[in-house]
Each structure stands twice: as structure tokens, then as C-alpha cells.
N, C-alpha and C positions, 0 to 999 in steps of 0.2 A: 148526314151525322156517319153513313156506313162507309164513305170513303175516307174521311178521319183516322175511324179507327184502322180500313188498312193503310194509312202513311202511316200511322203511330207502329203498326205494330214489322211493319215492313223494316223500318229505321232497327228496330229494336230486334230487328231479326240479321239485320247488316251491324250491330252493334255486337251481338253475342258473336255472329261469325269472326266479327275482328278480331274477339277478346279472345275463342279458340283458336285463333289463329295464333297469338302470340302467347298462350298456353303453351300449345302445340308445337311453336317454334326451338330448334336447339340451341342447348350454349348459343355455343362458339360462331351459332347466327349473331346470336344479340350481343355479344362480343364485336364478332363483325361491324353490326349496325354503331356500334357506342365510339369503336376506336373511328371507324367511317368521319362521324360527324365532328370527334374529338379533332379530327385532321382537318376538316374542312375548317371549324374555330382556329386552328393554330395554328396552319399552311405548313406543319409540320409530322413528320412517317409517325403515326402512333401503333405501337405493336401493342397486344395484350395476346399475351405466350402460357404455352403449364396445361395443367386445370382448370376446367373452365365448371365452375357450378354457377347454377340459377336458382335465382328466385321471381314469384308472382307479385300477382297483390297483394297489396294495394302499391305494393314496392313492387317491382322490375327491374333486375338486375343482374351481375353474374359478378362471383369471384373467381379470383385467378393466378397461375401461379407466378406470373412475372407483367410486370405493365413495363413500356419502352416510349420516352419523348423523342424524337427524334429531336436534334440540336438546328442551329442556321445554318446557313449551306459555307456561310466561309470561313467556318473550321472545322477540324479534324483533327477536334478533343475527344469525340464520342456522344455520346449522347448525352439528353440537359437532362433527364430522370430517368433512372433505371431502380425498378424495387421488385423486391424476391415475393413478394404477397402484395395481393392490390383488391377493391374492391367496387365496386361500382353501381348504384343505386338510380334507376331512370324511374318518373313518375309516371303509371303507362296513359295517367290518363291524359295529360299533356304531351302524350305521342302520337296519341292520336286525334290530335288538334294540329299535329306536325311541328307540333315543338320539343326540341330535346332539356328538360327540367330533370336534371341528376340530383338526388337527393341528398347521397352522398359521394364524399370520392377519399378514400382508407387508403394508405401508404404506411408500413410498417417498413422502419429500415431502411431508407433509399437513399441513392446517392442523388443530391442537387448538381448538376455543375452550372455554374451564372459565368458567363463571358461580356466581357464586353472590349473593346476598342477605340483607340485615341480617338478616332474619326465619330464617336457616337453611338454605331453598332452596340447593339447588345441582346446577347442570347436571347432575352425575357422578350423580343420585343417580334411578336407576331408578326412583323409585314419584312417586306427588304427597306431597313432603313439608310442604305445609301440612295434610294429613286426616290422613296416613302409611298412609294405604291404596296399592294396587299399580293400576296402570291397566288394567281389563279390559275384553275387549271380546268381542262372540258371535262368532264366530270356528267352523271347521267341525273336525269332529272331526281330522283328519288334520292341521293344523296348531296344536292345541293342543299349549302348552307342551310340552317336552320336558325332559328332561335336559340339562345343558350342563355341558362344560367343554372347556378354552382350552388343549392343548402348550404351543406357544409363540406368543408373541405379537414379531412384531419389527414396527420404529417406524426407521425411518431421516432423518433430514437435517429434521426435523419444526419446522413455528414453533408456539409454542403462545404463546397470548394465556390470561393471567387476570383477570377481570374480576370483582374484587367491590367493589360497590354503596357510592358512598363514597369510594373510594378510584380513588388513580393507578390504567390500567391497565398492565399489565406482559405486555413481551412477549419472546420467548428465541425466537432461530432458532437452527440446528443441533443440535434435542433426536433424539440417540439414543436409543431404549426396548427395552426388553427383561423378555417376561414367558417365565420355565418354573413350567408347573404339567402335572406327568405324571401327577399320581394326583389323578382328579376330589374325594377327599378328604380330601385329602392338603395339604400347604404349594404354595406360591407363590414362585418368588426372582425380585426384580424388582430389574435395574440399570439407571438412566438418567444418560446424561452429557450437557453442554452444555459450551456456550465464550462463556459472555455478554459476558467480556472480552476474548477470546486466548486461556484459559489453560485446560486443561479440568478442569469439575468432573462429582463422579463420587457419584449417588447410590445405595445398595445398600440391600438391606429385602428381610423373609422376613415372607412374613404367614399362619401358621398358619389353616387353614379354611379354607381362599379365597371356598371355595363358599360359607359362611355370611356371608361379608366383603361378596359382592357384593348379600347377601341384605340387607344394612343391619346384620347379627348383629357384636357388641361378640369380636375376635379377639385372639389374643397374636400381636404385631409388633415388630418393631424395623429400626433405618434407623441409615443413617452416611453422612454428606456430609462428604467430605475434598477439601481442593484445598489449594492456594498458600496457605501461611501457617499452618493447619489444619484441624480436627476438628468436627463435630459430633456428636454420637450420642446413639438416641432408644432404650428398651426397654419396654413395655407392653402396652396394649391398646388398641383403635382399632374405624371404625367407618368404612365407606363415606361415612356420614353428616357427615363432620368433628371426629367424638367421639373425645378423646384421651385417657388416664390413663397416667402413667409415669415412668419416671426422665430426664431430661434431663442430658447433660453435653455443655460445650461444651469447647476449648482449642484456643489458638491461640498461636503464640508470636511472629504477625506479623500484628495483626488487621488496622491498614489493608490488608493482599493481599489477609488472606480474603475484608476486605468485597468489594477490587475484583475479587479472583475472581468475584463476585458480579455483578459489573456495575453497585453504588453506587457507579463514580467513587472521583477522588480523595477518599481521606477523613484527614482531620492529625485525631490523638488527642491530647491532654495526657500528659505524663510520667505516669504513675501512674492512671490514667482509660480502660485500656482496649487499652496500645498492646498487652497479650501478658494472655492470660485462659484463669484456670481454675475454671470456676463448677458446679457441683452444683446440681439443686432438683428439688425433684417435681414436676412438671408437670400441666396440667388441664387440659384444650380441649373449648371446649363447643363444635358444630352455629353456634351465632351467631355465633360468635369471639370470644370471650372465654377471658382467657385467665388462669387461675390458678398462680400460682408458689407454692410453699411449700416451708421447709426448705434459702431460698438460703445458700446457703455459695458468696463469689466471692472469688478474686483480681486484680484488676484488676490486678496488675504493680507488687507492694509494700502497697499500700491491700487492706484486707479486710475483707469485709461480708455482715454474714448481715439475714436478716430476711425478706420474706414482702414479693409482690407481686399488686395484678387488673391486669390490663390487658384495656380493650374494645378491640379492633383493628379495628372501624369507620372510614374513612377515619383521619384523626390517631390515632395510637394517645393511648389516653387511658388516664392512669397512677394508681394510688392503693395506693403501699407503703409500709411502714413496715422501717428502715434499722436496723444497729445498726455502730459499729465502733471499733476501739482508737483507736492514731493512724493516722489519716489525714496525708498530706501532698499537698496541694492545690497546692503552688507551679509546679507543670508549668502550671495555669490563667493562669497573668501570662506578658502579653507580652512577648519577653526584650527585655532593656536594651539598647538600640545604646551602641554604643564608642564613647563622646565624651569632646572634649579637656574638662582642667580649668577646672573653673568663675574666670572672671576678671568683671572688673569690665564686659568687656563680652562678658559671654557671651551666646548665642542666648536668644532667650526662652525657647525650651522645653529649654533643655540641660536636662539630666538623667531627662527621664522621656521613654520610648519612643515612638517615631514607625511604629512597627509596625504596619499596619494589622488592627485585628481584628477577626475574624468572626465575627457571630455569627449567622449562617443554621440554629446548631442549638437553635435558640429556637424554633426553628420543628419541632420534630421530635415535638414529644406535647406533651399537656397536663395537665393534671393537678395530683397533691399527692403529695409524698412526704417525710415525717416519717426525721428522719436524728437518730439522738447518739451522739455521739462522745467519746471515755477525754479527746483532745487534738485540732488543727489545725493544720497548720501552710498556710497561704494562702498566704507567702511571702515578702511583707513586715509580715504581722498574723501574730505566734500566738495562740491561743488553749488551757485546757484544759478539764477538760468541760464539757460543747457539747449544747442540744440548739436544735433549729431545722425546719421547719416549710419548706418549698421548694413555690410555687405556681405553676404555669406557667399562662397561658392565652393565646391564640393571640398568642404572640413577646414576651409579657409574663413576665414571669420575681419572685418576691418573694420572698426572702428572710426568712420571719418570724423574727428572732432571742431563740424563747420565755427560753433559761437561760444565758450563756455568761458563765464564769469566762478571766478575760485580764490580767494583768499583774496580779494579788492584789487583785482585783476582780472586779466584774462588767459585761455590757456589755449593753442589750436595744436590740428596736428592730426594724428594717426595713429592705433593702437590696434596690432594683430596680433590673434590665435590661429597658430597650423596646426593642426590634426594628423594630415596626412601621411606624414613617411613620424609618428613620434611626435610629442605635444610642443610644439618652442614659440615663444613667443615673444613679439619687437614692438619696435617705434619709433615715430619720428615726432620730436614735441617741443612745444616755444609758446614760454611765457613770457607774459610785459605785464609788469609794474605789479606783479604779487606777494606778500607780505610771507618773505621766509620762513618767520620763525612759525607762523601755524600751519603752514605745508611740510616743515621741517618734524614739526613735531607731531601733527598726523600721518606724516608715511613714515619716520624712522625712530620716535621717539626723542627727536633731539631738541632741544628749549633754549641753548646759550645762547645763540643766534633772535637779531632782527634787523628787519631794513626790507625798505623795497627793493625791489631789482627787475632784471630780466635774464632769462633762460634759452638755451638750444639745449637739446640731448638727443640722441640717437642709441640705438640700444638694441643689442639680438642676446636671448637666453633659449635655452632647451632643456627638458629634463620634465619626471613628469608628474612635482612635489614645488613646494618654491621654493625650500631650501637650494632642493639641485637645480634650480632655473639661477637662484641668485648667485649659488658658484660658478656658472659657467656665464655670466654674463660679460659679453663685448660690448665696445661704444669709442663714443666720443662727446663729447660737448664742451660747453663755454659758459660763463657766469657773471655780471656784472650788477654792483649790488649799487643805490646811493646813500647816502649815510641810514647810519644805522650800529649797534653796539654788538659789545662782545663781551657776554655775562662768565664771572670765574677767577678774571684776572683785570690789574686795571693797571695796562700797560704805561699811561705816563708816572704812578711809583713809582715800576721798578726802575724806569732808569734814573727815577730821580736818587735812587739808593734808597729809598723806602720800603719798611716788608710789601712785597704784593701780590701778600695772602688775601683774595676773594677779591672787591671791589667788582669792574666792568671799565672795558674798554670802549669809548664812542669814535665810532670811526667818520672822516666822508665818504669816504668811496672803497669798493674795491673790484674786481675782478679776473679771473683764470679763465687757463681752457684743463683741459684733462681729457684723458682714453680710461677706460676700461677692457682689462683683460684675466680673464677664467677667473673674476667674480672681484678681480682687484681693480681700485681707483686710484690712477697716479696724478702728479700736479707737479708742478718745478715751476710756475710763472704765477703764480700768487705775488698780487701788487695790491696793496692797501696802504691809502693815501688817509694819514690823521692831523691834529691841530697844529703838533711840535714834533711830529716825525712821521718817515712813513714805515712799510715790513713789506718783508718779503717772502714766500713761506715755501716749504716743498715738503713733500711726503707719501703717505699711499693710506688709503683709506678701502679695508679689506671686507668690501657688499657681505659677501657670504658670510664671514663672521663676527662682523657686524663691532667692528674694531679699527680705531685707529693708532696710527701712527704716526705724524704730522708735527714739524718744526716751524716757527714762527720767529722771522729776525726784525725787532719793530726797530729803528734808529732814527736817535733822537736829530732833528736838523743840525743843533750847536749845543757844545756843554759848555766851553768858557773859551777865552778869546784865543788859549793857546792849541786848545781842540777843537773838529771841528765836530763830530758827532762820535754817540757813545750805540755802539751795537748788543742787543742782550738777546742772543735766543732763546725760544721758549719751545718747551718741548711737549706735546700733548702726545699723550700715549694714554692706552686701554679702553673696554668699551666705549662706545661709542655714549650711550647713555650715560654713562659718569667718569669720564676721560679723569686720569692727573694732571695738571699740567703746573710747571717747574720750571723757574729759567734756568737754562744749562750753564753753568759757570764756570767750566771748560772754556767749551767752546767761546764763550765772554771774553778769557781772555786773552785765551788765541784771536780774536777778530781784534781786543782792541787795543791792547796793551804789547804788540807784537816786538815791536822795536825796544822798549822797556826791558823788555823777556831776553831777548838778546842780549843786550846790552850786559843783563845780571846776571847771562849766563857768560858772559864772556870775562866779567870782571873776576866768577869763582872758580874760572878753569884757569885762569891766569896763577891766581892765588893757592893753587892745587898744584900745579906745575911748580910754582916756585917752592913751595915743601915738598915736594915727592920728588925735588930735581929729576922734573921728567922737561925734553926738548920742546921745542914751541913750538915746531914744528910736526908737533905728533898725530896724526892722521886718528886718532881714536878721538870717541866722542865724549864730552863729559862723564856718565855715566860706565862709559869701561875703562875709564882713565884711574876714577877708585877703584871699581872692581877687582884691577887687573895688581895696583898697589897694595890695596889689601892683601888680596892672596900674599902676594911676594912677602909682604910683613909674616902675615903669618909661619913662610914657611920657614923664612929667619929666625922666629920664635922656637920654633919647632928643632930646630936643629940646633937650640944651645941648650936645648933639655938632654940632649946627649952628648955633648960636650965633658 
């Protein structure tokens, strides 16, 4: 019994001596122990500077005028963490057991700099990421790495800098961070908040097996980001190396507000393309910032997509995606039409086209290729049926490759290009087969007078920051070939039959023409139309910028009677193309059909005038000048009589 009591007494003496040593240990010595152990855990140089204060039992700790954690050896951009005021608390009992149990780390207004390279190396990985081996140096036994846990970490008013190689530098100020890790073998709860645009953004998360997570192991985790306008959530597995795999959910009622709260600035999202978002997807992120999305199901405010996407997030995001949709309403992409006065003969040149400036800056948001298939698409003015297209974007030049587009009972193929590299320009090469022209022209230009199915080819190029400017600048060429159809507003059969030609419609068997476009004006001089009893030709201009037409169609009867082979009556079409005036050109009709009769009549009148006025038959003056001159001579003779 006596030896037992002596043993207990000796143990208590050892404890007292150890505690006494701790009490008399100077603050800078405690700070050195803490910094050494943190250095061993992180593999980085940890320095505690400035005035050092000491706290004792039950919490042994220091307060310091400065704390600095070094950065990875592959960067030269300064420390990873620098704080002017810091406090570190250590559990003295755990220290006696050979453990480093940090009860609290608090830092005021630190600067935290996080860096990441394209090869996956990151400054927050406390290992040599290139080789996968932890940094080790030869140290004294008492400075060997010991088990570490941090019960609480508090950071207030931090400046967070994220520098990803190849991407823009991102800086957030006023960041608050709290870590709660009560058990070393357990989970850690994290709460971070900041206000990059004035409104608080809160990120909450929980990481299971946090000690293993710090060692680079994959651990279960979940996170939730919430701010004005919506929230995003993730549940799955992740590691400190930047790897993630799990389920992603994004729900926003106001996406513009959501993005603005994150510091994205004002964002104008088209209707049906993200003003509200409900997205779910399987997500995989690799340490080299490659994002893989599978089983995407997204509702962007009425437009629903499914599919998959791969994104490379180094620098400008590069996308490779395959998306499927049902009925898509993309009419929200069209600039709003200005309220305009009705078109008249004196209408301004660009009346009817929008003068709202087009913001094409979004073309620089990503590069890559997106394959899209949809059951139908409403572009606002143009509507299509089942569609397959591939969208390719390269440095603000986007090409819509229309591989198979059903539209207006026919098919449209070709490509449409938007280029914003040096100011906005649009162009393309389109081919239409078997398209019903009435519906197409009505949707595209408000023209309803023509019906018929046909083929067409068009190449075009225009530039400008508004639709009106683009239409005024258009250049290009094209071809049109129609089968049987009608022209509303005039009955050419009735016109050639000398009947009142107002109203009615003309039925034709075929029509074809070529055209060119320069400075927004379409020119054509080879229109050929075949009708039952006559043919027609046409020439003129269509001002696409002004939405006006000045065109002459000349139908010619195949035969009128036995004496006359054909009668041609030109028809002039002028005015706004939505409501043009259509009337026969009688002067031109006389010149075309009665040239010989007109000449014979003029000859008879000339001879009669020459006889009456005693003018020589070989007088070179035309009939109008003859009459005018002789009338002047008569007036002179009569005036002289007044003075005789």
C-alpha cells in the first residue's frame, strides 16, 4: 500500500512540475511551439510576430500582433495568410498527452491568398501536389508532427483573393469565416459570409471526417449557398485537392439578383433563358478544374433542357455539351420592337426595325460547342419544327450550324453567324427546300400577299449595334424558285382582259428570280413568272432597311386575237411592303403594246400640222416643238398688229 501511495505521489509530482513548467514558460516560447507544430502540419513556414501575450489554464494560448502562413514553394506572390491580430488557444491537458488540440484560432482582418495552377496544384493543399508526397524535413523528436485538431476557427473581415492561372483575379472583401470542429475524429461545420455587392451571401457546409479531409482524403460533405434571389446546394464527396463528386441543385426565382449578389454586376437575362432557374445535375470536378455534368435537368423559366456537359474552367470556360428540349420559346432573345408610327410614304428609313442597342458581350462568356435538338423553336419572328443544330463559339464568334430544321412545311439548312470581335456583325448562308412562303414571309416581314411552296438560297452580311443598322447595311445575294402559288391584291387575268383589275388574286404556275443586296437594298431584274394564259417578268428594288418596295411586274398575254400576238400591261408595286399600292402603268402599257399605232398617229398629225402651218416636210423639229414655235410666231404677228 505504501508503494502504491508513493507511486501516486510521484505521478502527481511529475504533473505539478510539468504544469509549473508551463506556467513559467515565456509567451514567445509557447508561440514558437505553436508555430512549429502548425508548420509541421501544413508543411509551410508559420510565423507569429509582434507583441505576444500568454493565457494559462484551462486554456493555454497566445495572442500575437501578427500571424503569417507561408505559401506554396511554386509561387512567388507572397504569404497565403497574413493577419495583423491573431489569437491561438491550446488545450494544455492534451499537450501533456502529446497532442496539439487547438481550442481556438481567431484572426482579425487577415488577407488570405488562394492560388491554383492549371495542373491542379493549389496553395491550400499542404503537400507537394506535383508529386503527391508530403513535404518532410529532418527535425528534432520533440518537434515531430503530433495529432492536430482545431475546435474553433474564427476569421473576421478578411480579404479573400483567388488567383486561378489563366483566369481573372477574384477578390472578396469583408469575408467572415467560422469553423466548428469539436471532435478530431468527427465532422466540421463551416459558415462563411460576405457581401460582394452589399447584400450578405451565406455559405454553410459540413465535412465528415475533417481530419482525413485535411490530409487530402475524399470525405462526405454538403454545402449550401444562399442569397437574394435564390440558392445553390451540393451533396456528395470532396477532397482538399479540389475534387468533388455528387449532386448539384440550383434554384433561383431571380437569377439576375442572385448573380448580382455574388458580385457579377448587372446581368440582363432573356425571358425563358435563365431569369428563373431550377437545375439538377450529377457533378464531378477534378483538381485541374474540369467540370463534368451528367443527367442535367434544367428549367430556365419555361424552357426545359436535359443532357450533359463538360467544362474546362481554366481561363475562359470551354464547353462541350449535348442538350435536348421539347418546345423552346427563344423569342425573348429578340430586341424589343420600338413603338413606331404607322408606315407612310414619308416614313423614316428604319421605321419598323428596332433601334434598341444589342448587347453582344455575352459572346465572350465561353468558348466551345453545344449540340441542341428540340421538338420546336419559336425565335420570335421565325418558328420551326423539329430541329438539330450545333452551336460553336470561338472568341466571341458564334456559328449556328443548322443541320436539320423543319420549318413552314419544308426544311432549312445552313449556318448563321454572330461575330462580336470588332463590333457586332451577322451573316450566314441559308438554304430552304419546299418552304411555304406565305407563312415564312408573314412571320419574317409581315408580308401576306404571296403563297406557294418553293426553294431559296441566301447569303448575307450586315453590321451594326441595332437591328435597324444591320438591315441598312446588308449585302449579299440569293435565288428563289416557287411552284404553283398566288399573289393577292390584283387579278392579272382580269387586267389583261380590260376589266376593272382592283382586288382579286393571281394564280401562277411557277416563279423564279435571282437577286443581290447592297447597302440594305435588294435589286432584281430577272423575275420570270409562268401563268396559264400569259407570262410575266419583273424588275425593281426592295429597300430592306426602310421596309419599302418599288417594283414593276409586266404580265404579257400569250395571245389576244389573231391580229395581235400578245398584250403586255406593266403593274407598278410601290410603298411600304406591308401595305403597298398596286396599279397598272398605263403610259408604259401604251408604249409597249401600241408603239406602231402611236407612231402612225403621230405621223398623221405631223403632216396635218405641217400643211396647216406651211412647214417644210423635212423640218427636223419634233411635233411638240413645231406646234410651240408656230404658236409663238402667230402671237408675235398678232402683237405687231396692235401697233400698226
